C-alpha positions as CSV (number, residue, x, y, z in Angstrom):
1,M,-132.4,32.1,40.1
2,G,-136.1,33.1,40.5
3,I,-138.7,34.1,38.0
4,A,-138.1,37.8,38.9
5,D,-134.6,37.5,37.4
6,W,-136.0,37.0,33.8
7,D,-137.4,39.5,31.3
8,I,-140.3,37.6,29.8
9,T,-141.7,38.4,26.3
10,S,-144.3,36.5,24.1
11,G,-145.1,36.8,20.4
12,G,-147.6,35.4,18.0
13,D,-151.4,35.2,18.1
14,A,-151.8,32.6,20.9
15,A,-152.5,33.3,24.5
16,M,-149.2,32.2,26.0
17,T,-148.6,31.7,29.7
18,H,-146.1,30.4,32.2
19,D,-146.3,29.2,35.7
20,A,-144.6,27.2,38.4
21,F,-145.6,23.5,38.1
22,Q,-145.1,20.7,40.6
23,H,-143.0,17.8,39.4
24,T,-145.4,15.4,41.0
25,N,-148.0,16.5,38.4
26,V,-145.6,15.9,35.4
27,P,-146.2,12.4,34.0
28,V,-143.2,10.1,33.8
29,D,-141.1,12.6,35.6
30,Q,-137.4,11.9,35.8
31,L,-136.6,14.9,38.1
32,S,-138.9,13.9,40.9
33,H,-136.3,14.9,43.5
34,D,-137.1,18.5,42.8
35,V,-140.4,20.2,43.7
36,W,-141.1,22.8,41.0
37,A,-140.5,23.2,37.2
38,R,-141.4,26.2,35.0
39,R,-144.1,25.4,32.5
40,I,-145.1,27.3,29.4
41,D,-148.2,26.6,27.3
42,N,-150.8,28.1,25.0
43,V,-153.7,27.7,27.5
44,G,-155.8,25.8,25.0
45,D,-155.6,28.5,22.4
46,T,-155.7,27.4,18.7
47,G,-153.1,30.1,17.7
48,F,-149.4,30.2,17.3
49,G,-147.1,31.5,20.0
50,R,-143.6,31.9,21.4
51,M,-142.3,32.8,24.8
52,Q,-138.8,34.1,25.6
53,F,-137.0,34.3,29.0
54,L,-134.0,36.5,29.0
55,Y,-131.7,36.9,32.0
56,G,-132.9,40.3,33.0
57,T,-131.2,43.7,33.0
58,G,-132.8,44.3,36.4
59,A,-131.0,41.3,38.0
60,P,-128.1,42.4,40.2
61,S,-125.5,40.4,38.4
62,Y,-126.7,40.9,34.9
63,A,-123.8,43.3,34.1
64,D,-121.5,40.4,34.5
65,F,-122.8,39.0,31.2
66,G,-121.0,41.5,29.0
67,I,-120.3,41.4,25.3
68,S,-116.7,40.4,25.9
69,K,-117.5,37.5,28.2
70,D,-117.7,33.8,27.8
71,V,-121.2,32.5,28.6
72,S,-122.9,29.2,29.2
73,V,-126.6,28.4,29.6
74,R,-127.9,25.0,30.8
75,S,-131.2,23.5,31.6
76,A,-133.3,20.4,31.9
77,M,-136.0,20.5,29.2
78,C,-139.1,18.4,28.6
79,L,-141.9,18.6,26.0
80,G,-145.4,17.3,27.0
81,L,-148.4,17.3,24.7
82,R,-147.2,18.8,21.4
83,N,-147.0,18.6,17.7
84,S,-144.1,18.7,15.3
85,G,-144.0,22.5,15.4
86,H,-143.4,22.6,19.2
87,A,-139.9,23.1,20.5
88,L,-137.8,24.4,23.4
89,A,-134.4,26.2,23.1
90,L,-131.5,27.6,25.0
91,G,-130.0,30.9,23.7
92,A,-126.7,32.9,23.8
93,R,-125.7,36.2,22.4
94,M,-129.4,37.0,21.9
95,S,-131.2,40.1,21.1
96,A,-134.3,41.1,23.1
97,G,-136.7,40.9,20.2
98,I,-138.9,37.8,19.6
99,S,-140.6,37.1,16.3
100,S,-144.4,36.9,16.0
101,D,-144.3,35.6,12.4
102,L,-145.4,32.0,11.9
103,T,-143.6,31.8,8.6
104,D,-140.1,32.3,10.0
105,N,-138.2,29.9,12.3
106,K,-136.7,32.3,14.7
107,L,-138.0,30.4,17.7
108,L,-136.3,32.2,20.6
109,S,-135.0,35.6,19.4
110,E,-134.6,37.8,16.4
111,D,-130.8,37.4,16.6
112,G,-128.3,35.1,18.3
113,Y,-127.5,31.4,18.8
114,Q,-130.2,28.8,19.6
115,L,-129.8,25.2,20.8
116,R,-133.2,23.6,20.1
117,L,-134.9,20.4,21.5
118,F,-137.6,19.1,19.1
119,E,-139.0,15.9,17.6
120,N,-139.4,14.8,14.0
121,G,-142.2,12.3,14.3
122,T,-140.0,9.4,15.4
123,D,-137.0,10.7,17.4
124,W,-136.0,13.3,19.9
125,R,-133.4,15.7,18.4
126,M,-131.3,18.7,19.0
127,A,-129.7,21.2,16.6
128,L,-127.9,24.5,16.8
129,Y,-128.9,27.6,14.8
130,R,-127.6,31.1,14.1
131,V,-130.5,33.4,13.4
132,N,-130.5,37.1,12.3
133,S,-132.5,39.4,10.0
134,G,-131.7,37.2,7.0
135,G,-133.3,34.1,8.5
136,E,-131.6,31.2,10.1
137,V,-128.7,28.8,9.3
138,Q,-128.2,25.5,11.0
139,L,-124.7,25.1,12.3
140,G,-123.5,21.5,12.1
141,S,-125.6,18.4,12.0
142,T,-128.8,17.4,13.8
143,I,-128.1,15.2,16.8
144,D,-130.4,12.3,17.7
145,L,-130.9,12.3,21.4
146,A,-133.2,9.3,21.6
147,T,-134.4,7.3,18.7
148,G,-137.6,5.2,18.5
149,V,-138.8,6.3,22.0
150,L,-140.9,9.3,21.1
151,G,-143.0,9.6,24.3
152,D,-144.3,12.7,26.1
153,Y,-142.6,14.1,29.1
154,K,-139.1,12.8,28.5
155,W,-136.4,15.1,30.1
156,F,-133.1,16.1,28.5
157,H,-130.3,18.1,30.1
158,L,-128.7,20.4,27.5
159,R,-126.0,23.1,27.6
160,L,-124.9,25.8,25.2
161,D,-121.5,27.6,25.5
162,F,-120.2,30.7,23.7
163,L,-116.4,31.1,24.1
164,L,-114.7,34.3,22.8
165,Q,-111.0,33.6,22.2
166,P,-108.2,36.2,22.8
167,N,-107.3,36.2,19.1
168,G,-110.8,37.3,18.1
169,D,-112.1,33.8,17.2
170,A,-115.1,32.3,18.9
171,T,-116.2,28.8,19.7
172,I,-119.8,27.5,20.0
173,Q,-120.2,24.3,21.9
174,A,-123.2,22.1,22.6
175,F,-123.4,19.4,25.3
176,T,-125.7,16.9,26.8
177,N,-125.8,15.2,30.2
178,D,-127.4,11.7,30.3
179,I,-130.0,12.1,33.1
180,G,-130.4,8.3,33.3
181,V,-126.7,7.9,34.1
182,N,-126.1,11.2,35.9
183,P,-129.3,12.4,37.6
184,I,-129.7,16.1,38.2
185,N,-129.6,16.7,41.9
186,P,-127.6,18.9,44.3
187,A,-125.3,15.9,45.3
188,N,-124.4,15.0,41.7
189,V,-122.2,16.8,39.2
190,P,-123.4,16.5,35.6
191,T,-121.1,14.7,33.2
192,W,-121.2,16.9,30.1
193,G,-120.4,15.2,26.8
194,A,-119.7,17.5,23.9
195,V,-121.8,16.6,20.9
196,W,-121.2,19.6,18.7
197,V,-118.5,22.3,18.3
198,K,-118.3,25.2,15.8
199,V,-115.3,27.4,15.5
200,I,-116.0,30.9,14.1
201,D,-112.7,32.4,12.8
202,E,-111.7,36.0,12.8
203,D,-112.9,36.7,9.3
204,E,-116.4,35.6,10.2
205,L,-116.5,37.4,13.6
206,A,-117.5,40.8,12.4
207,V,-120.4,39.6,10.4
208,S,-121.4,36.4,12.0
209,V,-121.3,36.8,15.8
210,P,-124.2,38.8,17.1
211,A,-123.4,42.0,19.0
212,Y,-125.8,41.1,21.9
213,D,-125.1,39.7,25.3
214,R,-128.4,38.2,26.4
215,V,-128.7,34.6,27.6
216,G,-131.9,32.6,28.2
217,W,-134.4,30.1,27.1
218,G,-137.9,29.8,25.7
219,G,-140.2,27.8,23.5
220,Q,-142.6,27.7,20.6
221,V,-146.1,26.3,20.3
222,D,-147.8,25.6,17.0
223,P,-151.6,25.8,16.7
224,G,-153.0,23.2,19.0
225,A,-156.6,22.7,17.8
226,G,-157.9,23.7,21.2
227,A,-155.4,21.5,23.1
228,I,-153.0,22.7,25.7
229,Y,-149.5,22.2,24.3
230,E,-146.8,22.4,26.9
231,G,-143.1,22.5,27.7
232,Y,-141.1,22.4,30.9
233,M,-137.8,23.7,32.0
234,D,-135.9,23.2,35.3
235,W,-132.4,23.6,36.8
236,T,-131.8,26.5,34.5
237,E,-128.3,28.0,35.0
238,C,-126.5,30.9,33.4
239,W,-122.7,31.1,33.8
240,H,-120.1,33.6,32.7
241,S,-116.3,33.8,32.7
């Protein structure tokens, strides 16, 4: 899946950019078997910015990701130099809009589900959110991915699934693969451990499940005081039923 397969949008007042970045230049790189990652950053701007990558309508197989399909998006994610407002996320059932407003928390899209990787000052964490015009609601508890080891450039392998059931119910699932135990490479199959499941019943479906079919990923950068704040993604995959 190349960069041409994605519709890329940015928001906020920072000069956001993305580029191909060699793994050999990423400190403490756990994915050194691969050559390139995708890096997003604020190019030293002191402003606030977001960047969204949606699997594009121009891609040949995009029509396969229809509103009635099960979808899964997976990626290795890594935060470099950052502050507590910096995060990366995977998204499903997303709208194409991205918020430019610093005061809201709609990191990846104006509507949809978002599985976020972030830090709280001491630990690496992930959490699942439902965002819409009314704001955002966290679904389930926050998961500690690594405690007491808050260093830069630590990779995590995350997965977000949206499963639409025949009876009209839906299931949202979040998974992680331990890269230290199951490295990401073409010869190795990830071992996905479910860390969070949310069942949305039929009564909730009409009002709670967004009527969009986009999948993708992106990130948020808080003001960096002139520093380059950065995030990396690699081995991004989008699946459908």
